[in-house]
DRENDO-1510 file (C-alpha; in Angstrom, 1 decimal, always signed):
<recs>
REC; n; res; u; v; w
REC; 1; UNK; -8.6; -20.7; -19.8 .
REC; 2; UNK; -6.2; -21.1; -17.2 .
REC; 3; UNK; -3.3; -19.5; -19.0 .
REC; 4; UNK; -5.7; -16.7; -19.9 .
REC; 5; UNK; -6.5; -16.2; -16.3 .
REC; 6; UNK; -2.8; -15.9; -15.3 .
REC; 7; UNK; -2.1; -13.6; -18.0 .
REC; 8; UNK; -4.9; -11.0; -16.8 .
REC; 9; UNK; -3.4; -11.6; -13.1 .
REC; 10; UNK; +0.1; -10.7; -14.2 .
REC; 11; UNK; -1.0; -7.6; -16.3 .
REC; 12; UNK; -3.1; -6.3; -13.3 .
REC; 13; UNK; -0.2; -7.3; -11.2 .
REC; 14; UNK; +2.0; -4.8; -13.6 .
REC; 15; UNK; -0.7; -2.1; -14.4 .
REC; 16; UNK; -2.6; -1.5; -10.9 .
REC; 17; UNK; +0.3; -0.1; -9.5 .
REC; 18; UNK; -1.5; +2.8; -7.6 .
REC; 19; UNK; -3.4; +0.1; -5.5 .
REC; 20; UNK; -1.4; -2.9; -5.4 .
REC; 21; UNK; +1.8; -3.5; -3.6 .
REC; 22; UNK; +4.9; -3.6; -5.9 .
REC; 23; UNK; +5.5; -7.4; -5.1 .
REC; 24; UNK; +7.5; -8.3; -8.1 .
REC; 25; UNK; +10.4; -6.2; -9.3 .
REC; 26; UNK; +13.0; -6.8; -12.2 .
REC; 27; UNK; +16.7; -6.8; -11.3 .
REC; 28; UNK; +18.6; -4.7; -14.2 .
REC; 29; UNK; +21.9; -6.4; -12.6 .
REC; 30; UNK; +20.6; -9.8; -13.0 .
REC; 31; UNK; +17.3; -10.0; -14.9 .
REC; 32; UNK; +16.1; -12.1; -12.1 .
REC; 33; UNK; +12.6; -11.6; -10.2 .
REC; 34; UNK; +12.3; -10.6; -6.8 .
REC; 35; UNK; +9.2; -11.3; -4.8 .
REC; 36; UNK; +8.0; -10.6; -1.0 .
REC; 37; UNK; +8.2; -13.4; +1.4 .
REC; 38; UNK; +4.9; -14.8; +0.5 .
REC; 39; UNK; +3.8; -17.5; -1.8 .
REC; 40; UNK; +2.7; -17.0; -5.3 .
REC; 41; UNK; -0.9; -17.7; -4.4 .
REC; 42; UNK; -0.9; -15.0; -1.7 .
REC; 43; UNK; +0.0; -12.8; -4.4 .
REC; 44; UNK; -2.7; -13.6; -6.7 .
REC; 45; UNK; -5.4; -13.6; -4.1 .
REC; 46; UNK; -3.9; -9.8; -2.8 .
REC; 47; UNK; -3.9; -8.5; -6.8 .
REC; 48; UNK; -7.8; -9.8; -6.8 .
REC; 49; UNK; -8.4; -8.2; -3.6 .
REC; 50; UNK; -6.9; -5.0; -4.3 .
REC; 51; UNK; -8.7; -5.2; -8.0 .
REC; 52; UNK; -12.1; -5.5; -6.7 .
REC; 53; UNK; -11.8; -3.0; -4.1 .
REC; 54; UNK; -10.7; -0.6; -6.5 .
REC; 55; UNK; -13.8; -1.3; -8.5 .
REC; 56; UNK; -16.2; -0.8; -5.7 .
REC; 57; UNK; -14.4; +2.4; -4.9 .
REC; 58; UNK; -14.4; +3.8; -8.1 .
REC; 59; UNK; -18.5; +3.0; -8.3 .
REC; 60; UNK; -18.7; +4.6; -5.1 .
REC; 61; UNK; -17.2; +7.8; -5.4 .
REC; 62; UNK; -14.2; +6.9; -3.2 .
REC; 63; UNK; -11.8; +7.5; -6.1 .
REC; 64; UNK; -12.3; +11.0; -6.9 .
REC; 65; UNK; -10.0; +14.2; -6.5 .
REC; 66; UNK; -12.0; +15.2; -2.9 .
REC; 67; UNK; -12.5; +11.4; -2.2 .
REC; 68; UNK; -9.4; +9.3; -2.6 .
REC; 69; UNK; -8.7; +5.9; -0.9 .
REC; 70; UNK; -5.9; +4.3; -1.7 .
REC; 71; UNK; -5.6; +0.4; -1.0 .
REC; 72; UNK; -2.6; -2.0; -0.1 .
REC; 73; UNK; -3.2; -5.4; +0.4 .
REC; 74; UNK; -0.5; -7.8; +1.9 .
REC; 75; UNK; -1.6; -11.4; +2.3 .
REC; 76; UNK; -5.5; -10.6; +3.0 .
REC; 77; UNK; -4.2; -7.5; +5.5 .
REC; 78; UNK; -5.7; -4.3; +3.7 .
REC; 79; UNK; -4.4; -1.0; +4.6 .
REC; 80; UNK; -6.8; +1.9; +3.7 .
REC; 81; UNK; -5.1; +5.4; +3.4 .
REC; 82; UNK; -5.9; +8.4; +1.6 .
REC; 83; UNK; -8.4; +11.5; +2.1 .
REC; 84; UNK; -12.3; +11.7; +2.3 .
REC; 85; UNK; -14.7; +14.4; +3.0 .
REC; 86; UNK; -17.0; +12.8; +5.4 .
REC; 87; UNK; -17.4; +10.2; +8.2 .
REC; 88; UNK; -19.7; +8.3; +6.0 .
REC; 89; UNK; -17.3; +8.1; +3.0 .
REC; 90; UNK; -14.8; +6.6; +5.6 .
REC; 91; UNK; -17.4; +3.9; +7.1 .
REC; 92; UNK; -18.2; +3.0; +3.3 .
REC; 93; UNK; -14.7; +2.3; +2.7 .
REC; 94; UNK; -14.0; +0.1; +5.3 .
REC; 95; UNK; -17.6; -1.6; +5.2 .
REC; 96; UNK; -16.8; -2.3; +1.3 .
REC; 97; UNK; -13.3; -3.8; +2.1 .
REC; 98; UNK; -14.8; -6.0; +5.1 .
REC; 99; UNK; -17.2; -7.6; +2.3 .
REC; 100; UNK; -14.5; -8.7; -0.3 .
REC; 101; UNK; -13.7; -12.6; -0.2 .
REC; 102; UNK; -10.2; -13.2; +1.3 .
REC; 103; UNK; -9.8; -9.8; +3.4 .
REC; 104; UNK; -8.5; -10.7; +6.9 .
REC; 105; UNK; -8.1; -7.5; +8.3 .
REC; 106; UNK; -8.8; -3.9; +7.6 .
REC; 107; UNK; -6.7; -1.4; +8.8 .
REC; 108; UNK; -8.1; +2.4; +8.8 .
REC; 109; UNK; -5.9; +5.0; +8.3 .
REC; 110; UNK; -8.1; +7.1; +6.1 .
REC; 111; UNK; -8.2; +10.8; +7.2 .
REC; 112; UNK; -11.1; +12.9; +7.1 .
REC; 113; UNK; -10.8; +16.8; +5.6 .
REC; 114; UNK; -14.2; +18.3; +6.2 .
REC; 115; UNK; -14.4; +20.7; +3.5 .
REC; 116; UNK; -16.1; +20.8; +0.0 .
REC; 117; UNK; -13.7; +21.8; -2.5 .
REC; 118; UNK; -9.7; +20.9; -3.1 .
REC; 119; UNK; -7.5; +24.3; -2.4 .
REC; 120; UNK; -4.5; +24.9; -4.3 .
REC; 121; UNK; -2.5; +23.6; -1.2 .
REC; 122; UNK; -3.7; +20.0; -1.4 .
REC; 123; UNK; -2.6; +19.7; -4.9 .
REC; 124; UNK; +1.0; +20.8; -3.7 .
REC; 125; UNK; +0.7; +18.5; -0.7 .
REC; 126; UNK; +0.1; +15.5; -3.2 .
REC; 127; UNK; +3.2; +16.3; -5.1 .
REC; 128; UNK; +5.2; +16.7; -1.9 .
REC; 129; UNK; +3.5; +13.1; -0.7 .
REC; 130; UNK; +4.6; +11.2; -3.8 .
REC; 131; UNK; +8.1; +12.7; -3.9 .
REC; 132; UNK; +8.5; +11.7; -0.2 .
REC; 133; UNK; +7.3; +8.1; -0.7 .
REC; 134; UNK; +9.7; +7.9; -3.8 .
REC; 135; UNK; +12.8; +8.9; -1.7 .
REC; 136; UNK; +11.8; +6.8; +1.1 .
REC; 137; UNK; +11.5; +3.8; -1.5 .
REC; 138; UNK; +15.0; +4.6; -2.7 .
REC; 139; UNK; +16.6; +4.9; +0.6 .
REC; 140; UNK; +15.2; +1.5; +1.6 .
REC; 141; UNK; +16.5; +0.1; -1.7 .
REC; 142; UNK; +20.0; +1.0; -1.1 .
REC; 143; UNK; +19.9; -0.1; +2.3 .
REC; 144; UNK; +22.1; -3.5; +1.9 .
REC; 145; UNK; +20.8; -5.0; +4.9 .
REC; 146; UNK; +16.7; -4.4; +4.0 .
REC; 147; UNK; +14.7; -6.5; +1.4 .
REC; 148; UNK; +13.3; -3.1; +0.2 .
REC; 149; UNK; +10.4; -5.0; -1.9 .
REC; 150; UNK; +9.1; -6.5; +1.5 .
REC; 151; UNK; +7.7; -3.0; +1.9 .
REC; 152; UNK; +4.9; -0.9; +0.7 .
REC; 153; UNK; +5.1; +3.1; +1.5 .
REC; 154; UNK; +2.3; +5.3; +1.4 .
REC; 155; UNK; +2.3; +9.1; +2.2 .
REC; 156; UNK; -0.6; +11.5; +3.3 .
REC; 157; UNK; -0.3; +14.8; +4.3 .
REC; 158; UNK; +3.4; +14.2; +5.4 .
REC; 159; UNK; +2.4; +11.0; +7.6 .
REC; 160; UNK; +4.1; +8.0; +6.1 .
REC; 161; UNK; +2.3; +4.6; +6.5 .
REC; 162; UNK; +4.4; +1.2; +6.2 .
REC; 163; UNK; +3.1; -2.3; +5.6 .
REC; 164; UNK; +5.0; -5.2; +4.6 .
REC; 165; UNK; +7.0; -8.3; +6.1 .
REC; 166; UNK; +10.1; -7.8; +8.1 .
REC; 167; UNK; +12.4; -10.9; +8.7 .
REC; 168; UNK; +13.0; -10.0; +12.4 .
REC; 169; UNK; +13.0; -7.1; +14.8 .
REC; 170; UNK; +16.4; -6.1; +14.0 .
REC; 171; UNK; +15.4; -5.7; +10.3 .
REC; 172; UNK; +11.8; -3.7; +11.4 .
REC; 173; UNK; +13.8; -1.3; +13.7 .
REC; 174; UNK; +16.3; -0.8; +10.3 .
REC; 175; UNK; +13.4; +0.1; +7.9 .
REC; 176; UNK; +11.5; +2.4; +10.5 .
REC; 177; UNK; +15.0; +4.4; +11.5 .
REC; 178; UNK; +15.6; +5.0; +7.4 .
REC; 179; UNK; +12.1; +6.5; +7.2 .
REC; 180; UNK; +12.2; +8.3; +10.3 .
REC; 181; UNK; +15.6; +9.9; +9.5 .
REC; 182; UNK; +13.8; +11.3; +5.9 .
REC; 183; UNK; +13.3; +14.9; +5.9 .
REC; 184; UNK; +9.9; +16.2; +5.4 .
REC; 185; UNK; +8.1; +12.8; +7.5 .
REC; 186; UNK; +6.0; +14.2; +10.2 .
REC; 187; UNK; +5.0; +10.8; +11.8 .
REC; 188; UNK; +5.6; +7.2; +10.8 .
REC; 189; UNK; +2.8; +4.5; +11.3 .
REC; 190; UNK; +3.9; +1.0; +11.3 .
REC; 191; UNK; +1.6; -1.9; +9.9 .
REC; 192; UNK; +4.7; -3.9; +9.2 .
REC; 193; UNK; +4.4; -7.2; +10.7 .
REC; 194; UNK; +7.5; -10.1; +11.2 .
REC; 195; UNK; +7.8; -13.0; +9.3 .
REC; 196; UNK; +6.7; -15.2; +12.0 .
REC; 197; UNK; +3.7; -13.5; +12.9 .
REC; 198; UNK; +0.8; -15.5; +13.4 .
REC; 199; UNK; -1.5; -13.6; +11.2 .
REC; 200; UNK; +0.3; -15.2; +8.2 .
REC; 201; UNK; -1.4; -18.1; +8.7 .
</recs>
């Protein structure tokens, strides 16, 4: 039973990439596995939190075209991004997040757009945000002084939200500088903490 449970966790880790931080990546050069600076238990707990939240949000209409909340989890810290159409939907998303066991902090960065239907520009904005996220992730990856796997990047309407763990202030500032220099970034919102942050306890 334990083996089956672990298999399910690994499957979720690899498949629910839109809502779960990329915490394990395969190295093409060495075939090794690179992990974030956190324990295997923390990784498993984060996957469970993300999966439960995804289910709750789907059941409450928060993963549709017009109300779409994205979830990033790092050591029990939950970052909510995305777009909803009303304050009630935003409040519901936050309320549901706090109800999940293991959640230590809920960071609400949900944007509210109060009109009913998606316009063509909304779809083009989603595409641009995706391209921007991929570009930022690639630049973090090739920066030799950064551990790119320590960071999660979300982009909504040109605003970039960062979450993760930096070894020290120097690494954090380098990561922020890389993101700020990417063309098309309107604003950088930083939720990265340092490796010795007391919230990690």
